[in-house]
C-alpha positions as CSV (number, residue, x, y, z in Angstrom):
1,X,45.4,-3.6,13.2
2,X,43.4,-5.1,9.5
3,X,41.1,-3.2,8.3
4,X,37.7,-5.2,7.9
5,X,37.3,-6.1,3.8
6,X,33.6,-4.7,3.2
7,X,35.4,-1.1,4.4
8,X,37.5,-1.5,1.6
9,X,34.8,-3.3,-0.7
10,X,31.4,-2.9,0.0
11,X,30.5,-5.4,-2.6
12,X,32.7,-8.3,-1.0
13,X,29.8,-9.8,0.5
14,X,27.4,-9.7,-2.0
15,X,26.3,-12.4,-4.1
16,X,23.3,-12.9,-6.4
17,X,21.7,-16.6,-6.3
18,X,20.0,-17.3,-9.7
19,X,17.8,-15.3,-12.1
20,X,19.2,-13.0,-14.8
21,X,21.3,-10.3,-14.2
22,X,20.3,-6.7,-14.6
23,X,23.6,-4.7,-14.7
24,X,21.7,-1.6,-15.2
25,X,19.9,-1.8,-12.1
26,X,22.0,-3.8,-10.1
27,X,25.3,-1.2,-10.5
28,X,27.8,-1.4,-7.7
29,X,26.7,1.7,-6.5
30,X,23.3,0.6,-6.1
31,X,24.2,-2.6,-4.7
32,X,26.4,-0.9,-2.5
33,X,23.7,0.9,-0.8
34,X,21.4,-2.3,-0.6
35,X,24.2,-3.8,1.2
36,X,24.8,-1.2,3.0
37,X,21.2,-0.9,4.1
38,X,21.3,-4.7,5.1
39,X,24.1,-4.4,7.4
40,X,22.8,-1.5,9.6
41,X,18.9,-2.4,10.1
42,X,18.3,-6.5,9.3
43,X,19.5,-7.6,12.7
44,X,16.8,-5.1,13.9
45,X,14.4,-6.3,11.5
46,X,14.9,-10.1,12.3
47,X,14.5,-8.5,16.1
48,X,11.0,-7.2,15.5
49,X,9.9,-10.1,13.2
50,X,10.7,-12.4,16.3
51,X,8.8,-9.9,18.4
52,X,5.9,-10.3,15.9
53,X,5.7,-14.5,16.9
54,X,6.2,-13.8,20.7
55,X,3.1,-11.5,20.5
56,X,0.8,-13.6,18.5
57,X,2.1,-16.6,20.7
58,X,0.7,-14.6,23.5
59,X,-2.6,-13.9,21.2
60,X,-2.9,-17.7,20.8
61,X,-2.7,-18.1,25.0
62,X,-5.8,-15.8,25.4
63,X,-4.4,-12.5,25.9
64,X,-6.0,-9.6,23.9
65,X,-5.0,-6.4,21.7
66,X,-4.6,-3.3,23.7
67,X,-3.7,0.0,23.5
68,X,-0.1,0.6,25.2
69,X,0.2,1.6,28.7
70,X,4.0,2.6,27.7
71,X,3.2,5.1,25.3
72,X,0.4,7.1,27.0
73,X,2.1,10.5,26.7
74,X,2.3,10.1,22.9
75,X,-1.1,9.3,22.5
76,X,-2.3,12.3,24.7
77,X,0.6,14.7,24.1
78,X,0.0,17.5,21.5
79,X,2.2,17.0,18.9
80,X,1.8,16.9,14.9
81,X,3.4,15.6,12.2
82,X,5.5,17.8,9.4
83,X,4.0,19.5,6.6
84,X,2.4,17.7,4.0
85,X,3.9,18.5,0.1
86,X,2.2,20.3,-2.5
87,X,2.0,17.3,-4.8
88,X,0.4,15.1,-1.9
89,X,-2.4,18.0,-0.7
90,X,-5.0,16.6,-3.0
91,X,-5.3,12.8,-2.8
92,X,-9.0,12.2,-3.3
93,X,-8.6,9.3,-5.7
94,X,-5.5,6.8,-6.0
95,X,-5.0,4.0,-8.1
96,X,-3.0,0.9,-7.4
97,X,-1.4,-1.9,-9.1
98,X,1.5,-4.1,-10.1
99,X,5.0,-2.5,-11.5
100,X,4.2,-4.1,-14.9
101,X,4.8,-1.6,-17.9
102,X,1.5,-0.8,-19.4
103,X,-0.2,-1.0,-15.9
104,X,2.4,1.8,-15.0
105,X,1.7,4.0,-18.1
106,X,-2.6,3.3,-17.8
107,X,-2.1,4.1,-14.1
108,X,-0.5,7.4,-14.7
109,X,-2.5,8.5,-17.4
110,X,-5.9,7.4,-15.3
111,X,-6.7,10.7,-13.9
112,X,-6.0,9.6,-10.2
113,X,-4.1,11.9,-8.0
114,X,-1.9,9.2,-7.2
115,X,-0.5,6.1,-8.5
116,X,0.8,3.3,-5.9
117,X,3.1,1.2,-7.7
118,X,3.1,-2.2,-6.0
119,X,5.7,-4.6,-5.0
120,X,3.6,-6.4,-2.9
121,X,0.6,-7.5,-2.8
122,X,-0.5,-6.9,-6.4
123,X,2.9,-8.3,-7.6
124,X,4.3,-12.1,-7.5
125,X,7.8,-11.6,-6.2
126,X,9.8,-13.4,-8.9
127,X,13.0,-12.2,-9.9
128,X,12.2,-11.2,-13.3
129,X,8.9,-9.1,-12.2
130,X,11.1,-7.4,-9.5
131,X,13.5,-6.5,-11.7
132,X,11.7,-5.6,-14.8
133,X,9.4,-3.4,-12.0
134,X,12.9,-1.3,-11.2
135,X,13.4,-0.7,-14.9
136,X,10.1,0.4,-15.6
137,X,9.7,3.0,-12.7
138,X,13.1,4.4,-13.5
139,X,11.9,4.7,-17.3
140,X,8.7,6.1,-16.0
141,X,10.6,8.7,-13.5
142,X,13.2,9.9,-15.9
143,X,10.1,10.2,-18.9
144,X,11.8,8.0,-21.1
145,X,8.7,4.6,-20.5
146,X,6.6,3.5,-23.3
147,X,4.9,0.2,-24.4
148,X,3.7,-1.0,-27.8
149,X,0.9,-3.8,-27.9
150,X,1.3,-7.2,-29.7
151,X,-1.5,-5.5,-32.1
152,X,0.5,-2.2,-32.5
153,X,-1.0,0.0,-29.9
154,X,1.3,2.4,-28.3
155,X,0.9,3.6,-24.9
156,X,2.7,6.9,-23.7
157,X,2.8,8.8,-20.4
158,X,0.5,12.3,-20.8
159,X,1.2,15.7,-19.6
160,X,-0.1,15.3,-16.2
161,X,0.4,12.0,-14.9
162,X,-0.4,10.8,-11.5
163,X,1.7,11.2,-8.5
164,X,3.8,7.9,-7.8
165,X,3.9,6.5,-4.7
166,X,6.0,3.2,-4.3
167,X,5.1,0.1,-2.4
168,X,7.9,-1.9,-1.0
169,X,7.5,-5.3,0.2
170,X,6.7,-6.1,3.6
171,X,9.4,-6.6,6.7
172,X,8.4,-10.1,6.5
173,X,9.3,-11.1,3.0
174,X,13.1,-11.9,1.7
175,X,14.6,-11.7,-1.5
176,X,16.3,-14.8,-1.7
177,X,17.9,-13.7,-5.3
178,X,20.3,-11.4,-3.2
179,X,22.6,-12.2,0.0
180,X,25.0,-10.0,1.7
181,X,27.3,-11.7,3.8
182,X,26.1,-15.1,3.5
183,X,22.3,-13.5,4.5
184,X,19.2,-13.4,2.3
185,X,18.4,-9.8,2.1
186,X,15.0,-8.1,2.9
187,X,12.4,-7.9,0.0
188,X,11.7,-4.3,1.5
189,X,15.3,-3.3,1.4
190,X,16.2,-4.5,-2.3
191,X,13.0,-2.8,-3.5
192,X,13.1,0.7,-1.4
193,X,17.1,0.8,-2.1
194,X,17.0,0.0,-5.6
195,X,14.0,2.7,-6.3
196,X,15.7,5.0,-4.1
197,X,18.8,5.0,-5.5
198,X,17.8,5.1,-9.2
199,X,15.2,7.7,-8.5
200,X,15.4,9.7,-5.5
201,X,17.6,12.4,-6.8
202,X,15.4,13.0,-10.0
203,X,12.2,13.2,-7.8
204,X,13.5,15.3,-5.5
205,X,14.7,17.8,-8.4
206,X,11.2,18.3,-9.2
207,X,9.4,18.0,-5.9
208,X,7.9,14.7,-6.6
209,X,9.2,12.7,-3.6
210,X,10.3,10.0,-3.1
211,X,7.2,8.9,-1.9
212,X,6.4,5.7,0.0
213,X,4.0,3.1,1.1
214,X,4.4,1.1,3.8
215,X,2.8,-2.1,4.2
216,X,2.0,-4.4,7.3
217,X,3.5,-2.7,10.1
218,X,2.8,-3.9,13.4
219,X,4.2,-1.6,16.2
220,X,6.1,2.1,16.1
221,X,9.1,0.3,16.2
222,X,8.8,-1.1,12.9
223,X,7.8,2.5,11.7
224,X,10.8,3.2,13.4
225,X,13.0,1.0,11.5
226,X,11.4,2.5,8.2
227,X,12.3,6.2,9.2
228,X,15.9,5.2,10.2
229,X,16.4,3.3,6.9
230,X,14.9,6.5,5.3
231,X,16.8,8.9,7.0
232,X,20.3,6.7,6.2
233,X,19.2,6.5,2.2
234,X,19.0,10.3,2.1
235,X,22.4,10.7,3.8
236,X,23.8,8.3,1.2
237,X,22.1,9.6,-1.5
238,X,23.1,13.8,-0.8
239,X,19.4,14.1,0.1
240,X,17.8,17.0,2.5
241,X,16.7,15.2,5.5
242,X,12.8,14.5,5.7
243,X,12.8,14.2,1.8
244,X,11.3,10.9,1.5
245,X,7.9,10.8,2.8
246,X,5.6,7.8,3.7
247,X,2.1,6.8,3.9
248,X,1.5,3.8,6.4
249,X,-1.4,1.3,5.4
250,X,-2.9,0.1,8.8
251,X,-3.7,-3.3,7.8
252,X,-3.1,-5.2,10.8
253,X,-5.1,-5.5,13.9
254,X,-2.0,-4.6,16.3
255,X,-1.3,-1.4,14.4
256,X,-5.0,-0.1,15.0
257,X,-3.9,0.1,18.7
258,X,-0.6,2.3,17.7
259,X,-1.5,4.8,15.1
260,X,-0.5,7.5,17.4
261,X,2.6,5.9,17.9
262,X,3.6,5.1,14.5
263,X,2.5,8.7,13.0
264,X,5.0,9.8,15.8
265,X,7.9,7.6,15.0
266,X,7.8,8.8,11.5
267,X,6.3,12.2,12.4
268,X,9.0,14.2,10.1
269,X,8.2,12.4,6.8
270,X,4.7,10.8,7.2
271,X,1.6,12.0,5.3
272,X,-1.1,9.9,6.2
273,X,-2.6,6.3,7.1
274,X,-4.5,4.1,5.3
275,X,-7.4,2.0,5.8
276,X,-6.0,-1.3,4.5
277,X,-9.3,-3.0,5.0
278,X,-8.8,-6.4,3.1
279,X,-5.5,-7.4,4.5
280,X,-7.2,-5.8,8.1
281,X,-9.9,-8.5,8.0
282,X,-7.1,-11.0,7.3
283,X,-5.1,-9.6,10.3
284,X,-7.7,-10.2,12.6
285,X,-8.5,-13.4,11.5
286,X,-4.6,-14.6,11.7
287,X,-4.4,-12.4,15.4
288,X,-7.5,-14.6,17.0
289,X,-6.7,-17.6,15.1
290,X,-7.0,-19.6,18.4
291,X,-10.2,-18.0,19.6
292,X,-13.2,-20.0,18.5
293,X,-15.4,-17.4,20.1
294,X,-13.7,-14.8,17.5
295,X,-14.8,-16.6,14.3
296,X,-16.0,-14.2,11.6
297,X,-18.8,-15.2,9.3
298,X,-18.3,-15.4,5.4
299,X,-16.0,-12.5,4.2
300,X,-18.9,-11.2,2.0
301,X,-20.9,-10.4,5.3
302,X,-17.8,-8.8,6.6
303,X,-18.6,-5.2,5.5
304,X,-17.3,-2.0,6.5
305,X,-20.5,-1.4,8.3
306,X,-19.6,-4.5,10.9
307,X,-18.8,-2.3,14.0
308,X,-14.8,-3.6,14.3
309,X,-14.5,-2.1,10.8
310,X,-16.7,0.8,11.4
311,X,-14.7,1.5,14.6
312,X,-11.4,1.0,13.4
313,X,-11.9,3.7,10.1
314,X,-13.3,6.4,12.0
315,X,-10.8,6.0,14.9
316,X,-8.0,6.4,12.1
317,X,-10.0,9.6,10.4
318,X,-9.5,11.1,14.2
319,X,-6.1,10.2,14.6
320,X,-4.7,11.3,11.4
321,X,-6.8,14.7,11.7
322,X,-5.9,15.2,15.0
323,X,-2.0,15.1,13.7
324,X,-2.5,17.0,10.8
325,X,-2.4,13.8,8.8
326,X,-4.2,12.3,5.8
327,X,-7.0,9.2,6.4
328,X,-7.2,7.5,3.3
329,X,-10.1,5.3,2.3
330,X,-9.8,1.6,0.9
331,X,-9.9,-0.4,-2.1
332,X,-12.5,-0.5,-4.4
333,X,-11.9,-4.1,-6.0
334,X,-14.7,-3.6,-8.7
335,X,-13.8,-3.9,-12.2
336,X,-16.2,-3.2,-15.3
337,X,-18.5,-6.1,-16.4
338,X,-18.8,-5.9,-19.9
339,X,-21.7,-7.3,-21.6
340,X,-24.1,-6.6,-18.6
341,X,-25.2,-3.2,-18.1
342,X,-27.6,-4.2,-15.3
343,X,-24.7,-6.1,-13.6
344,X,-22.1,-3.6,-14.3
345,X,-24.7,-0.7,-12.4
346,X,-25.0,-2.9,-9.7
347,X,-21.2,-2.9,-9.3
348,X,-20.7,0.7,-10.1
349,X,-23.6,1.7,-7.4
350,X,-21.5,-0.5,-5.1
351,X,-18.8,1.8,-5.7
352,X,-20.2,4.6,-5.4
353,X,-21.8,4.2,-2.0
354,X,-18.7,2.8,-0.6
355,X,-17.0,6.5,-1.7
356,X,-20.1,8.2,-0.4
357,X,-19.5,6.7,3.3
358,X,-15.9,7.2,3.2
359,X,-16.0,11.1,1.9
360,X,-18.9,11.4,4.5
361,X,-17.1,9.9,7.4
362,X,-14.2,12.1,6.7
363,X,-11.3,10.4,4.8
364,X,-9.1,12.7,2.7
365,X,-9.3,10.2,-0.6
366,X,-9.9,6.3,-1.2
367,X,-8.3,3.5,-3.6
368,X,-9.4,2.1,-6.8
369,X,-8.2,-1.0,-8.6
370,X,-9.0,-0.1,-12.0
371,X,-8.8,3.1,-14.5
372,X,-12.6,3.0,-15.3
373,X,-13.4,3.5,-11.4
374,X,-11.4,6.7,-11.1
375,X,-13.8,9.0,-12.5
376,X,-16.6,7.1,-10.3
377,X,-14.8,7.5,-7.2
378,X,-13.7,11.0,-8.3
379,X,-17.3,12.5,-8.9
380,X,-18.2,11.2,-5.3
381,X,-15.3,13.3,-3.8
382,X,-16.0,16.2,-6.2
383,X,-19.4,16.4,-5.0
384,X,-18.7,16.1,-1.1
385,X,-15.2,17.2,-0.5
386,X,-14.9,20.5,-2.3
387,X,-11.6,21.3,-0.9
388,X,-8.3,19.4,-1.2
389,X,-8.8,17.5,1.8
390,X,-10.7,17.0,5.1
391,X,-8.0,17.8,7.5
392,X,-10.4,20.0,9.4
393,X,-12.9,17.0,9.9
394,X,-11.3,16.1,13.4
395,X,-14.4,14.0,14.2
396,X,-13.9,14.5,17.9
397,X,-17.3,12.7,18.4
398,X,-15.7,9.3,17.5
399,X,-14.9,7.7,21.1
400,X,-13.9,4.0,20.2
401,X,-13.0,1.3,22.9
402,X,-10.5,-1.8,23.0
403,X,-13.6,-4.1,23.2
404,X,-15.1,-2.1,20.1
405,X,-12.0,-2.7,18.0
406,X,-12.1,-6.5,18.8
407,X,-15.6,-7.1,18.7
408,X,-16.3,-10.1,15.8
409,X,-18.9,-9.6,13.3
410,X,-22.2,-11.6,13.5
411,X,-23.6,-13.4,10.5
412,X,-23.7,-16.9,8.8
413,X,-21.3,-19.4,6.5
414,X,-23.4,-20.3,3.3
415,X,-22.3,-23.5,0.7
416,X,-21.8,-20.6,-1.9
417,X,-19.7,-18.5,0.7
418,X,-17.3,-21.5,1.7
419,X,-17.4,-22.5,-2.0
420,X,-16.3,-19.3,-2.8
421,X,-13.7,-19.0,-0.6
422,X,-11.9,-22.3,-1.9
423,X,-12.4,-21.1,-5.6
424,X,-10.8,-17.5,-4.7
425,X,-7.8,-19.4,-2.8
426,X,-6.8,-21.6,-5.4
427,X,-7.5,-19.5,-8.3
428,X,-5.1,-16.9,-6.9
429,X,-3.0,-18.8,-5.3
430,X,-2.5,-20.4,-9.1
431,X,-1.9,-17.4,-10.8
432,X,0.4,-16.0,-8.3
433,X,2.4,-19.1,-8.7
434,X,2.4,-18.2,-12.6
435,X,3.8,-14.7,-11.9
436,X,0.5,-12.7,-11.6
437,X,-0.3,-11.1,-8.3
438,X,-3.2,-8.9,-10.0
439,X,-5.6,-11.4,-10.8
440,X,-9.6,-10.7,-12.0
441,X,-11.9,-13.5,-10.4
442,X,-15.9,-12.7,-11.0
443,X,-15.5,-9.1,-11.9
444,X,-13.1,-8.1,-9.0
445,X,-9.6,-7.4,-9.3
446,X,-8.3,-9.5,-6.6
447,X,-4.3,-9.1,-4.8
448,X,-2.9,-11.3,-2.2
449,X,-5.0,-10.2,0.6
450,X,-8.2,-11.9,-0.8
451,X,-6.8,-15.1,-1.0
452,X,-5.5,-14.7,2.5
453,X,-8.9,-13.9,4.2
454,X,-10.2,-17.0,2.2
455,X,-7.4,-19.1,3.5
456,X,-7.9,-18.0,7.3
457,X,-11.3,-18.5,7.0
458,X,-11.3,-21.8,5.8
459,X,-8.8,-22.8,8.6
460,X,-10.9,-21.5,11.0
461,X,-13.9,-22.5,10.1
462,X,-12.7,-26.1,9.6
463,X,-10.0,-26.4,12.9
464,X,-12.8,-24.6,15.4
465,X,-16.5,-26.8,14.7
466,X,-18.1,-28.2,14.4
467,X,-19.6,-25.2,12.5
468,X,-22.8,-25.4,10.4
469,X,-23.9,-24.0,7.3
470,X,-26.6,-21.6,7.3
471,X,-28.8,-24.7,6.0
472,X,-27.6,-26.9,9.4
473,X,-25.1,-29.0,7.3
474,X,-21.9,-29.5,8.7
475,X,-18.3,-27.5,7.7
476,X,-16.3,-30.4,7.1
477,X,-12.7,-31.1,6.0
478,X,-14.6,-34.0,3.5
479,X,-16.4,-30.8,2.0
480,X,-12.9,-28.9,1.8
481,X,-11.0,-31.3,0.2
482,X,-14.1,-32.2,-2.3
483,X,-14.6,-28.5,-3.7
484,X,-10.9,-27.9,-3.6
485,X,-10.7,-31.3,-6.2
486,X,-13.4,-29.8,-8.2
487,X,-12.1,-26.6,-8.7
488,X,-8.7,-27.5,-9.3
489,X,-9.9,-30.0,-12.2
490,X,-12.1,-27.2,-13.5
491,X,-9.1,-24.7,-13.3
492,X,-6.6,-27.1,-14.9
493,X,-8.9,-27.7,-18.0
494,X,-9.5,-23.7,-18.5
495,X,-7.8,-21.0,-20.0
496,X,-8.0,-19.1,-16.8
497,X,-4.9,-17.4,-15.2
498,X,-2.6,-20.1,-13.1
499,X,-4.1,-23.0,-15.1
500,X,-1.0,-24.9,-15.5
501,X,0.1,-24.2,-11.5
502,X,-3.4,-25.7,-10.4
503,X,-2.4,-28.6,-9.0
504,X,0.8,-27.2,-7.2
505,X,-1.3,-24.6,-6.0
506,X,-4.4,-27.0,-4.9
507,X,-1.7,-29.0,-2.7
508,X,-0.4,-26.0,-1.4
509,X,-3.7,-24.6,0.0
510,X,-4.6,-28.5,0.8
511,X,-1.2,-28.7,3.2
512,X,-1.7,-25.0,4.7
513,X,-5.6,-26.0,5.5
514,X,-5.4,-29.3,7.0
515,X,-1.9,-28.0,9.2
516,X,-2.6,-27.9,12.7
517,X,-1.4,-23.9,12.9
518,X,-2.5,-21.4,10.8
519,X,0.4,-20.1,9.0
520,X,1.4,-16.2,9.0
521,X,1.3,-15.5,5.3
522,X,0.5,-17.8,2.1
523,X,3.3,-15.6,0.1
524,X,6.0,-17.6,2.7
525,X,5.9,-20.7,1.8
526,X,4.4,-20.1,-1.9
527,X,7.7,-18.1,-2.3
528,X,9.7,-21.2,-2.5
529,X,7.7,-22.0,-5.7
530,X,8.5,-19.3,-7.3
531,X,11.7,-18.8,-10.0
């Protein structure tokens, strides 16, 4: 009987489609692991993505998200997650950012407890960005990373760096530069497989992981897929079972109804859940894209004090602490405002108030987007959380219903809010097309989630009319087209990030907003424009 070719040569079906070859990253052994992960798990991944589509079709037809009837025993049972490693016992402040070399050094030196190196929402997944990011993280792990600016300033990692946690891309995103047996490989498996191959043993030897943040999950089955992929990689790399640890972002509306189940599926390696609140708002919009009675007001009014977001945050804390897992708070996207002390203090006051809310509710830590915010957030958590974490705060007072979790926020749409959505969506998309996934806009460090909220809101407001602004004028496509053209003209003539891709971004946003159906992700059609 003939032996299948890949049993002899596992690389026989691996192809690279365009882009520079990175021989130190895309080694035969590393690509053997990536190809193996693809062959074992990709059919299952595609099946779960098909289930997402079917689930959304049911929501479009009028079904409402709810807790699962078939998993009551998991939710009501008594069980706990595995013990949390010492390196992650205190996560009071975490900083996030793209896998760019200078950013990695600054984040590791920021004083934060954890740095989440992001291949996902704050990175535009050009081939160069993804592969350079793998090099940068490998150098960070082995201690050789350094950077010298054009002005001659040298950057090196200090003696007490933050713990490194890596966020691969979500299950929905492809990596079209890599094919196995004629199929495009999942971006998640490329990011995970390459990082694990090059760094897992070194991190494990120092009791520092490897640790991962898992994005965009919608179900326990998607969590179980990650669990199995990690288990297989541990065997392939000769690591003890459970070495790889994961924190899951609860940033989709379907996932909030399966938090116990997601923890259970990953119980041998999960260390916590995170309130990915910006993507969660986007997911709310997307889930209810066909429900005219569940429109949200402009995004500036959708704060964590509105009932559905407050319930989501508090239910996450209660769920995590019942199971012995951490409940991480959300992002503070503010960045320092230079030259305007009053405006800067107002921005920092917002950060302090947000972090005070989180620590008071029982969160074990929080996120910031800029190194200058680390001491601001840490001061709040140090004052109000003298212990390394708050696992003892069980929040048994929290009693959240399905209806509370899906109740729409009440508010208005102002002309300024409408125009801001157009501007932010355009400017972010243009910068993303130009290779930047983390973009400062109006003193906020924006990633893909903000553009997605803006895009989804515009689509809903325009397709579920007639709606009125707060001054009673009509919200309509003519105003959208006018605003988009005006912002495109301004961006095209500026020196802002993405200026040279302004027209391309505007055409994409115009098409997506005028389309009869809200697309699941901006980044999927935009990915076709990347190199």
